[in-house]
N, C-alpha and C positions, 0 to 999 in steps of 0.2 A: 405320412403327413405330420407326425408328431416328433420328428427328429430335429434336435438343435445342432448347431455347429460347435466345433471346438472353440473354447474361449479361455482367456486368462482370468483367474479369479483370485481374490485376496482371502487367505485362510490363516488360521492360527499356525504358529511355528511348530507346535507339537504334532506328532503323528507321522506316519510313514506311508510310502506309496503314492500313487497318483490319485488325486482327489477327483470325484465325479459329481456332477450336478444331476438332480432329479429331472427327468424328462417326461413330457406327456406320454402316456402309454400307448397311444394309437400308432401302429406301424403299417396301416393299410396303404396299399399301392394307389397312386394316382398318376396319370400320365398327362403331361402338357406338351402338345405339339406346337412349336413356335416357328414362325418364318420372319426373316428380316431381309432388307435390301441394302445394297452398297451405298445408297444415298443417306442411310441412317434411318429409314422408315422401318416400322414394324407393323405386322398385321396383328389383329386381336388374337389372344390365346385360344387354343382349341383344347379344352379340358376333358379328360376321360376318367370318370369315377368307376369304381367297382360296384356293380349293382345291376338291377333289371329294369328299373323305370326311373324317370326323372321326377324330382320332387319340386313343387312350386317354390318352396321356401328357399331353395338354392339360388334362385334368380333374384331374390330381394337385394337391393342396393348393388346390383352387378351391372356393369356397362352393357348396354343393349346389344353391342356388336360382339361380345364374348360368346363363344359356343360351348355348351355343356353336352356331353354324351356319356353313355354308360356301356360297359362290357362286363362279362362275368368276372374277370380278374383285374380290371382296371388298366389293361394294356390295349394297345391299338391292334387292329386286324385289317384284313383286306377291305372290308366294307367301310370301316371308319377312315381308312386312308383315302378312299374315293371321296368321302364326305369332306375330309380336310382339303383335298385338291379343289373341290368346288368353293370352299371357303377361301382358299388362296386366290383362286381365279377372280372371285368377287371383289377382293380388296386390292388386286394388282393390275387388272386389265385396263383400268382407267388411267393409269400412270405409265403404261408401257411405251417405251420409245422404240419405234420400228414395229416389225411384225412379230418377232419371236421374243420369248422370255427364257432365261436360263435358270433352271432349278437344280441346285446342288443338294444331293441327298446322301444319306449315310449307308445305303444298301440294306436297310431293313427288309425282311422278306415281304412285307406288304407293299414295298415299292417295286418289287420284281414281278408282281402279278401282271398277266396280260391285259386285264381291264385297266389297271392303273396306267400302264404305258400307252395303251390305245387312247385313253382319255387325254393324256398329255399331248399326243400327236394331233388330236382333234382341236386342241386349244393352242397349238403352236408353241408348246412348252418343250424345250430341249432339256433332257435329263442328263446330269453329270453325276455319276456315282463315285464316291471316294473309295480308295483302296481300304481294305480292312485294317483296323487298328491304327488309323491315321487321322481320326477326327480331331484329336488334340492339337494337330498341326495344321489341318486343312479346313476345318469347319469354323467359320467366323464366330458362331455362337459359343463353341467350346473354347475358342482362343481368348475371348475377352468379355463374354456376357454371362455364361452360366456360373462361373465362380463368384462374381459379385451377387448374382441372384441367390445362389445357395447361401452365401454369407448373410445377406440381408434377411432372407426368410428365417435362417437360424436365429438371428437376433430377435425377430418378431416373436417367434415361438418361445424363445427364452424369456422374453418379457411376459408372455402369457403364463408361463410356468411360475414366474415370481409372483404373479397375481393369483396364484392358486388354481389356475386352469390345468387340470390334470389329464384332460382328454381332448384331443383335437378332432372335432367332428367335421363332416363335410361343410356344414354351415359356418363353422369358425375357420376352416381352412381357406375358404375363398377370400374373405377380407384380408387375412394375413398374407396370402399369396399376392393379392392385388397391391398391397402396400410395397412388398418387396419387388414386384414386377415394375411398378412405376418408378422406383428408385434406381433400379439396376439396368433395365433395358432402355437406356437413353441413347440419343443420337451419337454422342461421343464414344460410348462403349461399342456400339454397333459398327461405326466406321473404323474404330481401332481393331475390331475383329477381322474385318475385310483386309485391313492394312497388314495385320500380323500374319494372316494366311497367305499373303503375297498376291491377293486377287485384284484389289483396287487400292492404290495403283498396282499394275502388274509388276511384280518383283519376285521372281523365283528364289532369289538368294535369301529372302526372308524365311523360307522353309529349309532350303538346302543347307544354309549355314548352321542349322540346328541338328543336322544329321551327322552321325558318327560313321562316315563312309571310309572303308579301308579298301584301296585299290590293290589288287593282287595280280601278279603275272601268272600265266599258266604253269601248272606243276611241271617241274623238270627234274632230271636226275641230280643227285648231290654234286656230281662233278660239274654239270652245267651251271647249277646255282652258284657254286663257288666262282666259276669263271665270270658269270654275269655280274656278281657283286664286286669283283676285284679288278676286272679288266674292261677296257672299252670294247664296243662291238667289233667282232672279227669278220662278220659276213653280212650280206644283205638281210638275212632273216633276223639277226640280232638287232640290226639298225631299225628295222620296221617295228619290232617288238618294243624297243626302248622308246622310240618316238611316239608310239601309240600310248604307252604308259604316261609319258610326259603330257601329251595332249589331254588325256582323261583327267589327270590331276589339275591341269590348268583350268579346264572347263568346270570342275567341281568348285574350285576356289574362286574363280572370277566370273562364272556364269556367262551371260550373253556378251559381256564386255571382252571376252577372250577370243572373239571371232577372228580378228585380224592376227593376233598372235598364233592362233591355231593354224591359220593358213600359212604363216611363215614357217612354223615347225614342220608342216606337211611338205612344203617346198624343200626345206633343208633335208628332210628324210628322203624325199624322192631323189635329190641330187646325190646324197650319200649312197643310196642303193644303186644308182647308175654307176657310180665310181667303183663300188664293190663288185658289181657284175663285170665291168671292164677289167678289173684286176684279176678276177677269176679266169676270164678268157685269156688274158695275157699269160697267166701262169700255166694254163693248159698248152698254149702255143709254145712257150719256152720249154715245157717238158717234152713236147713232140720234137722240137728242134734238137734237144739234147739226145733224145733217143735216136733220131735220124743220123746225127753226127757220130754217135757211138757205133751204129751199125756200119757206117762207111769206113770207120777206122778198123773195125773188125774184119 
């Protein structure tokens, strides 16, 4: 709760090394579960403090729709995940278009519980779990919202430190976080997150273009590799392998716009393979004719 963000500061020219600012000493964990929609809407935060009981003073000057909970370590768990799901349902069911809702999650163990998944089915919520280590590319909040939130909160805490606030308590955390939350989780940032993740509007290239994908052909012997790199395809198998490689690279670079080109390459490959097969049959027939002619002469 008491960590500030990195900042540029003016210091004296004397001295060596990297200068550091004094930070409030509290490093207690607090979890905020946040949900946003493609339209730019956000639901109220679901804040989890480390503790055993809720204190009345925490709720002073706090929006009535914010939810505060406690857990032994300040982290979420299966029970709190179910409580958050009810919180999500309350604030989204009234604006749902159609029967179902899509919930994109990061695969935390609390999302994998049977109770959580059953509750989603009851509420017609379809779960979509992101692959591991991909939230920086696929999760709208990570793409365009959390960085501004972290920066704004760090600035607020830094201001408190300059005013001799040396400890961030739960009571002082909430107004500081509320200020940062209101400034960063705005409609423009939320929509930018969905756009940057390629979700709305649907644009896979927004993510694929950021991946460093290296397409490789199957391992071959050194002799075959040299022939592949230096010569044109010599048989139907090499034609198919090369056309597959070309089509994969085109799909990665062009995305869905490569469909027509992909079909053309496939037809070209098919024709080349047919010609290669015919050439092989003709060579076999010629070999048999030579052998037959040689036998007659003998």
